[in-house]
Backbone bond lengths (Angstrom), bond angles and torsions (degrees), N, CA, C in turn:
res aa  C-N    CA-C-N  psi(-1)  N-CA   C-N-CA  omega(-1)  CA-C   N-CA-C  phi
1 M - - - 1.476 - - 1.527 110.58 -
2 N 1.284 114.78 148.38 1.459 122.77 177.62 1.541 109.45 -71.34
3 P 1.330 118.06 123.78 1.478 120.53 -179.17 1.528 112.81 -55.81
4 D 1.341 116.38 -36.79 1.466 119.77 178.99 1.523 110.35 -62.28
5 L 1.321 115.58 -42.41 1.466 120.00 -179.91 1.527 110.08 -63.67
6 I 1.314 115.69 -41.95 1.468 119.65 179.73 1.524 109.60 -60.20
7 H 1.324 115.96 -43.15 1.473 120.48 -179.76 1.532 110.70 -61.05
8 V 1.327 116.26 -46.78 1.469 121.01 179.92 1.521 109.51 -61.47
9 Y 1.326 116.14 -42.97 1.459 121.17 -179.45 1.529 110.37 -60.56
10 Q 1.338 115.81 -45.44 1.471 119.89 179.93 1.525 111.09 -60.90
11 E 1.327 115.86 -40.67 1.467 119.45 178.95 1.518 110.61 -62.25
12 Q 1.331 115.78 -42.72 1.465 119.77 -178.67 1.521 110.79 -65.30
13 V 1.320 115.73 -39.89 1.465 119.84 178.70 1.527 109.79 -62.39
14 T 1.332 116.12 -42.83 1.468 120.60 179.12 1.525 110.30 -61.80
15 D 1.333 116.01 -45.65 1.466 120.05 178.95 1.518 110.31 -59.66
16 L 1.322 116.02 -43.48 1.462 121.10 -178.13 1.528 110.14 -62.90
17 K 1.325 116.10 -43.58 1.470 119.96 179.02 1.520 110.48 -59.60
18 Q 1.332 116.01 -45.84 1.465 120.09 -179.61 1.518 110.25 -62.67
19 F 1.336 115.51 -41.28 1.462 120.46 179.87 1.526 110.60 -61.65
20 L 1.323 115.66 -45.59 1.466 119.98 -178.94 1.529 110.96 -65.25
21 Q 1.327 116.60 -38.75 1.468 120.01 177.61 1.522 110.45 -61.59
22 A 1.315 115.78 -43.43 1.464 120.39 179.81 1.524 109.90 -61.77
23 K 1.335 116.36 -43.59 1.463 121.05 178.78 1.524 110.03 -60.22
24 Q 1.319 116.04 -44.38 1.463 121.85 -178.50 1.525 109.97 -61.16
25 Q 1.335 116.32 -44.50 1.466 120.59 179.78 1.520 110.41 -63.42
26 E 1.332 115.97 -38.86 1.460 120.65 179.02 1.524 109.87 -60.95
27 K 1.340 115.81 -45.73 1.467 121.14 179.10 1.518 109.73 -58.66
28 Q 1.338 115.89 -45.67 1.461 121.13 -178.01 1.522 110.19 -60.98
29 K 1.337 116.77 -42.73 1.466 120.79 179.57 1.518 110.24 -61.34
30 K 1.335 116.46 -42.65 1.466 120.37 -179.71 1.519 109.70 -62.52
31 K 1.339 116.28 -43.12 1.466 120.59 179.18 1.519 109.97 -60.16
32 D 1.338 115.96 -47.27 1.465 120.79 -179.74 1.523 110.21 -59.57
33 K 1.330 116.00 -41.44 1.464 120.84 -179.33 1.529 109.49 -62.66
34 Q 1.333 116.21 -43.60 1.465 120.31 -179.78 1.524 110.25 -63.17
35 K 1.334 116.12 -39.84 1.463 119.99 177.55 1.519 110.19 -60.45
36 E 1.339 115.98 -45.46 1.467 121.10 179.33 1.525 110.12 -58.95
37 Q 1.337 116.19 -45.60 1.466 120.49 -179.54 1.526 109.87 -62.64
38 Q 1.330 116.32 -40.15 1.466 120.59 179.69 1.528 109.43 -63.05
39 K 1.332 116.21 -43.23 1.468 120.80 177.50 1.520 109.93 -57.41
40 G 1.328 115.56 -45.95 1.464 121.05 179.97 1.511 111.10 -58.97
41 K 1.328 116.76 -43.74 1.462 120.98 -179.54 1.522 110.32 -64.28
42 D 1.339 115.90 -42.54 1.463 120.06 179.64 1.528 110.38 -61.63
43 L 1.327 116.32 -41.60 1.468 120.37 178.95 1.526 110.37 -62.22
44 L 1.335 116.25 -42.68 1.465 120.17 -179.92 1.528 110.37 -62.84
45 K 1.321 116.44 -39.59 1.470 120.36 -179.73 1.523 110.49 -62.46
46 R 1.345 116.29 -41.51 1.463 120.92 -177.59 1.522 111.74 -64.77
47 N 1.322 116.21 -40.43 1.479 119.45 -175.18 1.517 112.32 -71.65
């Protein structure tokens, strides 16, 4: 394999990993937000 190609490939893999991590964190934040909203609704129901 061409060393230059390997280098480019490694960079792309790194970018992809970072992208996927960011996506995962975004999902987690949305889940947390939904949980918070659910808590709020439950509190309103109780009062």
